[in-house]
BALOBA-1460 file (C-alpha; in Angstrom, 3 decimals):
// residues 118
<rec num="1" residu="m" x="-14.973" y="-2.606" z="-10.443"/>
<rec num="2" residu="s" x="-14.404" y="-6.250" z="-9.750"/>
<rec num="3" residu="e" x="-11.383" y="-7.661" z="-7.985"/>
<rec num="4" residu="q" x="-8.355" y="-8.253" z="-10.145"/>
<rec num="5" residu="t" x="-4.845" y="-9.493" z="-9.445"/>
<rec num="6" residu="y" x="-2.188" y="-6.844" z="-9.993"/>
<rec num="7" residu="h" x="1.574" y="-7.069" z="-9.900"/>
<rec num="8" residu="g" x="3.529" y="-4.407" z="-8.087"/>
<rec num="9" residu="s" x="7.162" y="-3.671" z="-7.384"/>
<rec num="10" residu="y" x="9.601" y="-1.181" z="-6.030"/>
<rec num="11" residu="h" x="11.407" y="1.186" z="-8.368"/>
<rec num="12" residu="c" x="14.653" y="-0.809" z="-8.334"/>
<rec num="13" residu="g" x="12.875" y="-4.141" z="-8.919"/>
<rec num="14" residu="a" x="14.379" y="-5.759" z="-5.814"/>
<rec num="15" residu="v" x="10.918" y="-6.277" z="-4.262"/>
<rec num="16" residu="a" x="7.914" y="-7.635" z="-6.147"/>
<rec num="17" residu="y" x="4.445" y="-8.730" z="-5.071"/>
<rec num="18" residu="e" x="0.935" y="-9.406" z="-6.284"/>
<rec num="19" residu="a" x="-2.312" y="-8.268" z="-4.743"/>
<rec num="20" residu="t" x="-5.921" y="-9.029" z="-5.561"/>
<rec num="21" residu="l" x="-8.173" y="-6.023" z="-5.069"/>
<rec num="22" residu="a" x="-10.856" y="-3.835" z="-6.589"/>
<rec num="23" residu="l" x="-9.802" y="-0.265" z="-7.318"/>
<rec num="24" residu="d" x="-13.224" y="1.334" z="-6.849"/>
<rec num="25" residu="q" x="-12.638" y="2.158" z="-3.161"/>
<rec num="26" residu="v" x="-9.154" y="3.640" z="-3.112"/>
<rec num="27" residu="v" x="-8.260" y="6.385" z="-0.661"/>
<rec num="28" residu="t" x="-6.029" y="9.418" z="-0.377"/>
<rec num="29" residu="c" x="-5.040" y="10.337" z="3.152"/>
<rec num="30" residu="n" x="-3.762" y="13.629" z="4.554"/>
<rec num="31" residu="c" x="-1.787" y="12.181" z="7.480"/>
<rec num="32" residu="s" x="1.790" y="13.363" z="7.805"/>
<rec num="33" residu="i" x="3.332" y="10.456" z="5.883"/>
<rec num="34" residu="c" x="0.709" y="9.901" z="3.145"/>
<rec num="35" residu="r" x="0.556" y="13.614" z="2.358"/>
<rec num="36" residu="r" x="4.318" y="13.738" z="1.836"/>
<rec num="37" residu="q" x="4.404" y="10.551" z="-0.238"/>
<rec num="38" residu="g" x="1.381" y="11.280" z="-2.415"/>
<rec num="39" residu="t" x="0.047" y="7.739" z="-2.096"/>
<rec num="40" residu="i" x="-3.255" y="6.430" z="-3.370"/>
<rec num="41" residu="l" x="-4.167" y="3.510" z="-1.145"/>
<rec num="42" residu="g" x="-6.047" y="0.268" z="-1.639"/>
<rec num="43" residu="f" x="-6.680" y="-2.170" z="1.204"/>
<rec num="44" residu="v" x="-6.684" y="-5.961" z="1.064"/>
<rec num="45" residu="p" x="-6.824" y="-8.785" z="3.586"/>
<rec num="46" residu="a" x="-3.388" y="-10.354" z="4.061"/>
<rec num="47" residu="e" x="-4.447" y="-13.490" z="2.179"/>
<rec num="48" residu="n" x="-4.962" y="-11.363" z="-0.972"/>
<rec num="49" residu="f" x="-1.299" y="-10.295" z="-0.931"/>
<rec num="50" residu="t" x="1.756" y="-12.357" z="-1.878"/>
<rec num="51" residu="l" x="5.331" y="-11.124" z="-1.586"/>
<rec num="52" residu="l" x="7.050" y="-12.685" z="-4.609"/>
<rec num="53" residu="k" x="10.604" y="-11.594" z="-3.890"/>
<rec num="54" residu="g" x="12.704" y="-9.232" z="-1.827"/>
<rec num="55" residu="a" x="11.785" y="-9.801" z="1.829"/>
<rec num="56" residu="e" x="15.435" y="-9.248" z="2.730"/>
<rec num="57" residu="n" x="15.314" y="-5.836" z="1.040"/>
<rec num="58" residu="l" x="12.503" y="-4.470" z="3.232"/>
<rec num="59" residu="t" x="12.886" y="-2.124" z="6.155"/>
<rec num="60" residu="d" x="10.077" y="-1.213" z="8.521"/>
<rec num="61" residu="y" x="9.058" y="2.254" z="9.683"/>
<rec num="62" residu="q" x="6.414" y="2.955" z="12.319"/>
<rec num="63" residu="f" x="5.206" y="6.191" z="13.848"/>
<rec num="64" residu="g" x="2.341" y="7.502" z="15.946"/>
<rec num="65" residu="s" x="0.456" y="4.581" z="17.458"/>
<rec num="66" residu="h" x="2.823" y="2.040" z="15.824"/>
<rec num="67" residu="n" x="-0.151" y="0.140" z="14.379"/>
<rec num="68" residu="i" x="0.969" y="0.271" z="10.753"/>
<rec num="69" residu="h" x="4.232" y="-1.156" z="9.456"/>
<rec num="70" residu="h" x="5.330" y="1.012" z="6.537"/>
<rec num="71" residu="e" x="7.567" y="-1.260" z="4.449"/>
<rec num="72" residu="f" x="10.309" y="0.549" z="2.505"/>
<rec num="73" residu="c" x="12.922" y="-0.732" z="0.093"/>
<rec num="74" residu="k" x="16.492" y="-0.550" z="1.439"/>
<rec num="75" residu="t" x="17.789" y="0.071" z="-2.095"/>
<rec num="76" residu="c" x="15.502" y="2.682" z="-3.678"/>
<rec num="77" residu="g" x="13.431" y="3.923" z="-0.720"/>
<rec num="78" residu="v" x="10.028" y="3.381" z="-2.339"/>
<rec num="79" residu="k" x="7.078" y="2.507" z="-0.093"/>
<rec num="80" residu="s" x="4.758" y="0.307" z="-2.068"/>
<rec num="81" residu="f" x="2.811" y="-1.442" z="0.679"/>
<rec num="82" residu="g" x="2.310" y="-1.600" z="4.408"/>
<rec num="83" residu="r" x="0.864" y="-4.046" z="6.878"/>
<rec num="84" residu="g" x="-1.309" y="-3.816" z="9.937"/>
<rec num="85" residu="v" x="-4.523" y="-4.959" z="11.558"/>
<rec num="86" residu="g" x="-7.855" y="-3.384" z="10.662"/>
<rec num="87" residu="p" x="-10.393" y="-2.158" z="13.233"/>
<rec num="88" residu="d" x="-12.149" y="-5.528" z="12.945"/>
<rec num="89" residu="g" x="-8.970" y="-7.437" z="13.888"/>
<rec num="90" residu="v" x="-8.282" y="-8.720" z="10.363"/>
<rec num="91" residu="e" x="-4.650" y="-8.594" z="9.206"/>
<rec num="92" residu="m" x="-4.491" y="-6.211" z="6.240"/>
<rec num="93" residu="r" x="-2.120" y="-4.928" z="3.589"/>
<rec num="94" residu="t" x="-2.194" y="-1.330" z="2.403"/>
<rec num="95" residu="i" x="-1.209" y="-1.084" z="-1.254"/>
<rec num="96" residu="n" x="0.080" y="2.080" z="-2.927"/>
<rec num="97" residu="v" x="-1.801" y="1.638" z="-6.209"/>
<rec num="98" residu="r" x="0.672" y="3.982" z="-7.918"/>
<rec num="99" residu="c" x="3.120" y="1.052" z="-7.723"/>
<rec num="100" residu="l" x="0.830" y="-1.454" z="-9.467"/>
<rec num="101" residu="d" x="1.512" y="-2.345" z="-13.098"/>
<rec num="102" residu="g" x="-1.121" y="-1.405" z="-15.661"/>
<rec num="103" residu="v" x="-3.252" y="0.886" z="-13.479"/>
<rec num="104" residu="d" x="-4.547" y="4.079" z="-15.101"/>
<rec num="105" residu="i" x="-4.300" y="6.422" z="-12.101"/>
<rec num="106" residu="d" x="-6.386" y="9.094" z="-13.867"/>
<rec num="107" residu="s" x="-9.346" y="6.723" z="-14.090"/>
<rec num="108" residu="l" x="-9.533" y="6.315" z="-10.289"/>
<rec num="109" residu="t" x="-11.802" y="8.346" z="-8.015"/>
<rec num="110" residu="p" x="-10.162" y="8.153" z="-4.590"/>
<rec num="111" residu="q" x="-12.115" y="9.011" z="-1.479"/>
<rec num="112" residu="k" x="-10.488" y="11.463" z="0.921"/>
<rec num="113" residu="f" x="-9.610" y="10.230" z="4.417"/>
<rec num="114" residu="d" x="-8.773" y="12.732" z="7.141"/>
<rec num="115" residu="g" x="-5.893" y="10.860" z="8.771"/>
<rec num="116" residu="a" x="-4.437" y="14.123" z="10.050"/>
<rec num="117" residu="r" x="-7.211" y="14.271" z="12.651"/>
<rec num="118" residu="l" x="-6.343" y="10.907" z="14.215"/>
C-alpha cells in the first residue's frame, strides 16, 4: 500500500486532523490500554500529521514510562491519536486507524505487538 492522506476525527467532531500514512504496517498491541480500547495503530512522523481543529478539546493521559502522550477528547472521550518519540529519536504520532474516514478495517492485516511484556 502506498501512503495516502486520511482525515480523522473524534466521535463528537470537536477534534479533526489529517495524517499521511500507508496502512500496510498497522499494529494491534496487547498493552493494558490498547487491549482495553481495541485500537489498530498506524505510526507516522510528526510532519505527516496535522491537527485541523480542536487543540483546546484535548486532554493528555500518560502511564508507565510516560513516553507516550495519549490524547483524549474532553467531550466524547475518544482516543484517536497519541504523540511521542520513537526509538530513533524521531517525533511520532500514533494514529488509531479505526478513527480514519474511508478505511475498510476488514481489509487490514495488523501485526501483533506484545506491549504487555514491556
